[in-house]
C-alpha positions as CSV (number, residue, x, y, z in Angstrom):
1,X,0.0,0.0,0.0
2,X,3.0,2.3,-0.1
3,X,2.2,5.6,-1.8
4,X,-1.6,5.1,-1.3
5,X,-3.9,7.3,0.7
6,X,-5.4,6.4,4.1
7,X,-2.7,3.8,5.0
8,X,-2.6,5.1,8.5
9,X,-0.1,3.6,10.9
10,X,-1.4,2.2,14.2
11,X,1.3,4.1,16.1
12,X,3.5,7.1,15.4
13,X,6.9,7.8,17.0
14,X,7.3,11.5,17.7
15,X,10.8,12.9,18.4
16,X,10.7,16.2,20.3
17,X,13.4,18.6,18.9
18,X,12.4,21.9,20.7
19,X,15.3,21.9,23.2
20,X,17.8,21.7,20.4
21,X,16.2,23.3,17.4
22,X,14.0,25.7,19.3
23,X,16.7,27.1,21.6
24,X,19.1,27.2,18.7
25,X,16.8,29.8,17.0
26,X,16.4,31.9,20.1
27,X,18.9,34.6,21.2
28,X,21.6,33.1,23.4
29,X,20.0,34.2,26.7
30,X,18.2,31.0,27.7
31,X,19.9,29.7,30.8
32,X,21.2,26.2,31.1
33,X,18.9,25.6,34.1
34,X,15.9,26.5,32.0
35,X,17.0,24.2,29.1
36,X,17.3,21.4,31.6
37,X,13.9,22.3,33.1
38,X,12.3,22.0,29.7
39,X,13.9,18.6,28.9
40,X,12.9,17.2,32.3
41,X,9.3,18.4,31.9
42,X,9.2,16.8,28.4
43,X,10.5,13.6,29.9
44,X,7.3,13.3,31.9
45,X,4.9,13.5,28.9
46,X,5.4,10.1,27.4
47,X,7.5,11.3,24.5
48,X,9.9,8.5,23.5
49,X,12.7,10.7,22.2
50,X,14.0,14.2,22.9
51,X,16.7,16.0,21.0
52,X,18.4,18.0,23.7
53,X,21.4,19.8,22.2
54,X,23.9,20.0,19.4
55,X,27.7,19.8,19.4
56,X,28.6,22.6,16.9
57,X,30.9,25.5,16.8
58,X,29.9,27.8,19.8
59,X,31.2,30.8,17.9
60,X,28.6,30.1,15.2
61,X,25.8,28.8,17.4
62,X,26.5,30.2,20.9
63,X,23.0,28.9,22.0
64,X,24.5,25.4,22.1
65,X,27.7,26.2,23.9
66,X,26.3,24.5,27.1
67,X,25.6,21.1,25.5
68,X,27.8,19.2,28.0
69,X,26.2,20.9,30.9
70,X,22.7,20.0,29.6
71,X,23.8,16.4,29.3
72,X,25.1,16.4,32.8
73,X,22.1,18.1,34.3
74,X,19.0,16.4,32.9
75,X,17.2,13.7,34.8
76,X,17.1,10.6,32.6
77,X,14.3,8.1,32.3
78,X,14.9,4.6,30.8
79,X,11.8,5.0,28.5
80,X,13.2,8.1,26.9
81,X,16.0,8.4,24.4
82,X,18.0,11.7,24.9
83,X,19.6,12.6,21.6
84,X,21.8,15.3,20.2
85,X,23.1,16.2,16.7
86,X,26.5,17.1,15.2
87,X,27.8,18.2,11.8
88,X,31.4,16.7,11.8
89,X,33.7,14.3,13.5
90,X,34.8,16.6,16.2
91,X,31.1,17.2,17.1
92,X,30.4,13.5,17.1
93,X,33.3,12.6,19.4
94,X,32.1,15.3,21.8
95,X,28.5,13.9,21.6
96,X,29.9,10.4,22.2
97,X,31.5,11.6,25.4
98,X,28.5,13.5,26.6
99,X,26.3,10.6,27.6
100,X,23.6,11.5,25.1
101,X,22.2,8.8,22.8
102,X,24.2,9.0,19.5
103,X,22.6,7.1,16.6
104,X,24.8,7.2,13.5
105,X,23.5,10.3,11.8
106,X,24.3,10.8,8.0
107,X,23.2,14.1,6.7
108,X,23.1,16.3,3.6
109,X,21.0,18.8,1.8
110,X,19.0,18.8,-1.4
111,X,19.9,22.5,-1.8
112,X,23.6,23.1,-2.5
113,X,23.4,26.7,-1.4
114,X,21.9,25.8,1.9
115,X,24.5,23.2,2.4
116,X,27.2,25.8,2.0
117,X,25.7,28.2,4.5
118,X,24.7,25.6,7.1
119,X,27.6,23.2,6.8
120,X,30.2,25.2,5.0
121,X,30.5,22.4,2.4
122,X,30.1,21.8,-1.2
123,X,28.1,18.6,-2.1
124,X,31.4,16.7,-2.8
125,X,32.9,17.9,0.5
126,X,29.8,16.9,2.4
127,X,29.8,13.4,1.0
128,X,33.5,12.9,1.8
129,X,32.9,14.1,5.4
130,X,29.9,11.9,5.8
131,X,31.8,8.9,4.4
132,X,34.6,9.5,6.9
133,X,32.0,9.9,9.7
134,X,30.4,6.6,8.8
135,X,33.8,4.9,9.2
136,X,34.2,6.6,12.6
137,X,30.8,5.3,13.6
138,X,31.8,1.8,12.7
139,X,35.0,2.2,14.7
140,X,33.0,3.1,17.7
141,X,30.5,0.3,17.3
142,X,27.6,2.3,16.1
143,X,25.1,0.5,14.0
144,X,22.3,1.7,11.7
145,X,21.2,5.3,12.0
146,X,19.0,7.8,10.2
147,X,19.7,9.6,6.9
148,X,18.6,13.3,7.2
149,X,18.0,15.2,3.9
150,X,17.7,18.9,4.7
151,X,15.7,21.3,2.4
152,X,14.2,18.2,0.8
153,X,11.3,20.3,-0.6
154,X,12.6,23.8,-1.1
155,X,15.1,26.4,-0.2
156,X,14.9,30.2,0.1
157,X,18.1,30.4,-1.9
158,X,17.3,28.0,-4.7
159,X,13.5,27.8,-4.7
160,X,11.5,24.6,-5.1
161,X,13.7,21.5,-5.1
162,X,12.6,19.0,-7.9
163,X,11.9,15.5,-6.7
164,X,14.6,14.2,-9.0
165,X,17.3,16.3,-7.3
166,X,16.1,15.4,-3.8
167,X,16.3,11.7,-4.8
168,X,19.8,12.2,-6.2
169,X,21.1,13.8,-3.0
170,X,19.3,11.2,-0.9
171,X,20.8,8.3,-3.0
172,X,24.3,9.7,-2.3
173,X,23.7,9.5,1.4
174,X,22.0,6.1,1.4
175,X,25.0,4.8,-0.6
176,X,27.4,5.9,2.0
177,X,25.6,3.8,4.6
178,X,25.1,0.8,2.3
179,X,28.7,0.7,1.2
180,X,29.8,0.7,4.8
181,X,27.5,-2.4,5.4
182,X,25.1,-0.5,7.6
183,X,21.9,0.5,5.7
184,X,20.0,3.5,7.1
185,X,17.5,3.0,9.9
186,X,15.2,5.5,8.1
187,X,15.2,8.4,5.6
188,X,14.1,11.6,7.2
189,X,12.9,14.2,4.7
190,X,13.3,17.7,6.2
191,X,11.1,20.6,5.2
192,X,13.7,23.0,6.7
193,X,12.1,26.2,5.6
194,X,8.5,25.2,5.5
195,X,8.3,25.1,1.7
196,X,6.2,22.0,1.2
197,X,2.5,21.5,0.7
198,X,0.6,18.2,1.0
199,X,1.0,17.3,-2.7
200,X,4.8,17.8,-2.4
201,X,5.0,15.5,0.6
202,X,3.0,12.9,-1.2
203,X,5.2,13.1,-4.3
204,X,8.5,12.9,-2.5
205,X,7.5,10.3,0.1
206,X,6.1,8.1,-2.7
207,X,9.2,8.5,-4.8
208,X,11.5,7.6,-1.9
209,X,9.3,4.6,-1.2
210,X,9.4,3.4,-4.8
211,X,13.2,3.5,-4.7
212,X,13.9,2.1,-1.2
213,X,12.3,-0.1,1.4
214,X,13.7,2.0,4.3
215,X,11.1,3.7,6.6
216,X,10.5,7.3,5.8
217,X,10.3,10.0,8.5
218,X,9.3,13.7,8.2
219,X,10.8,16.8,9.9
220,X,8.3,19.6,9.2
221,X,8.2,23.3,9.7
222,X,5.0,25.4,9.9
223,X,6.5,28.5,8.4
224,X,3.7,29.0,5.9
225,X,0.9,27.4,7.9
226,X,0.9,24.0,6.1
227,X,2.9,22.0,8.7
228,X,0.1,20.0,10.2
229,X,-1.5,19.4,6.7
230,X,1.9,18.1,5.6
231,X,2.0,15.8,8.6
232,X,-1.5,14.5,7.8
233,X,-0.4,13.8,4.2
234,X,2.5,11.8,5.6
235,X,0.3,9.9,8.0
236,X,-2.1,9.0,5.2
237,X,0.8,7.5,3.4
238,X,1.7,5.4,6.4
239,X,4.6,7.6,7.6
240,X,5.0,6.7,11.3
241,X,7.9,8.8,12.5
242,X,7.9,12.6,12.9
243,X,10.1,15.3,14.4
244,X,8.2,18.2,16.0
245,X,8.8,21.0,18.6
246,X,6.8,21.8,21.7
247,X,4.8,25.0,21.3
248,X,6.2,25.3,17.7
249,X,9.6,26.4,18.9
250,X,12.4,26.3,16.3
251,X,13.8,27.3,13.0
252,X,17.1,27.3,11.2
253,X,19.3,30.4,11.5
254,X,20.9,29.6,8.2
255,X,17.8,29.3,6.1
256,X,17.9,32.8,4.7
257,X,14.5,33.8,6.3
258,X,14.1,34.8,9.9
259,X,10.4,33.9,9.5
260,X,11.4,30.3,9.0
261,X,10.9,29.7,12.7
262,X,8.4,27.1,13.9
263,X,8.5,23.4,13.6
264,X,5.1,21.7,13.7
265,X,3.9,22.0,17.3
266,X,4.3,18.6,19.1
267,X,1.1,18.9,21.1
268,X,-0.9,19.7,17.9
269,X,0.7,16.8,16.0
270,X,-0.1,14.5,19.0
271,X,-3.7,15.8,19.1
272,X,-4.2,15.1,15.4
273,X,-2.8,11.6,15.8
274,X,-5.2,11.1,18.8
275,X,-8.2,12.3,16.8
276,X,-7.3,9.9,14.0
277,X,-6.8,6.9,16.3
278,X,-3.0,6.7,15.9
279,X,-1.3,5.9,19.2
280,X,1.6,8.0,20.3
281,X,1.9,7.2,24.0
282,X,1.8,10.9,24.9
283,X,-0.1,12.5,27.7
284,X,-1.7,15.4,25.9
285,X,-2.7,17.3,29.0
286,X,0.9,17.1,30.3
287,X,2.3,18.1,27.0
288,X,0.1,21.2,26.7
289,X,1.3,22.3,30.1
290,X,4.9,22.0,28.9
291,X,4.1,24.1,25.8
292,X,3.1,26.8,28.2
293,X,6.3,26.4,30.1
294,X,8.3,26.7,26.9
295,X,6.6,30.0,26.1
296,X,7.4,31.2,29.7
297,X,11.1,30.2,29.2
298,X,11.6,32.1,25.9
299,X,9.5,35.1,27.2
300,X,7.6,35.6,24.0
301,X,4.5,34.1,22.4
302,X,5.0,30.8,20.5
303,X,3.0,29.9,17.4
304,X,1.4,26.8,18.9
305,X,-2.3,27.3,19.4
306,X,-3.4,24.3,21.5
307,X,-1.7,25.5,24.6
308,X,-3.7,28.7,24.4
309,X,-7.1,27.2,23.4
310,X,-6.8,24.1,25.7
311,X,-8.0,20.6,25.0
312,X,-11.6,20.4,23.7
313,X,-12.7,17.7,26.1
314,X,-11.3,15.9,29.1
315,X,-11.2,12.5,27.5
316,X,-8.3,13.4,25.2
């Protein structure tokens, strides 16, 4: 049934990325204590996975300079995976020593211009770096991990990304994993700037499914108000793994548009899944309270609406 409508999964895995992607987009004034406070609160909601920090150049992304302190300060629960990200070998080795969960991340971009601004790499340089990283992962005993394709649907620098080009860039990353003997755990298609509409999601997810048997995941932004519609399009194709951000925190500082903030709000994605009979394991009431906490921590309104409107009825 791949590529067909209404092939809903019975359960969806939602990865919370707000503490990393959200705070990365804020000015560097959020205290480490408040970052830990948010992660600990999210840990109590039933979320299976939380992306807590990134190990990147603190001169470029000063908001993430306290990644080690966050790793040391959070209260961990066995049922939750506490993740981080990195862009190069130095960042990975730091992540490995932090105590965070470190799945073997292989990443690239469908937009060459975005790749240059976000990773300071050309496509060929990026592939070589990712190939070396995969060898380092193997040396450290890491198995299968996700492939992340940034700007899979569009880019503020290059415009709409054709499906053919997205597939080409994706194939290069998948090949790095396969040639190392460790096929990807999933292919995560990232709408980094909120360029996609539901038809775009259906087209690219279907094309990826036709080429590979690996699970597809979606990392969606709500920049232009279509994030939840895009998530629905993915669900109807059977996509069962999503990244989202509590309260709609987040964005990419290298996307060429300061209005690019706002991942799909986790609580609204979880509500949609609940209304459609798709299990998430999330306590919606608790998550709505955490969305309000996130807004308190950043000291400005967040785009998420559910935390302001409240749950419609007490059975949710």
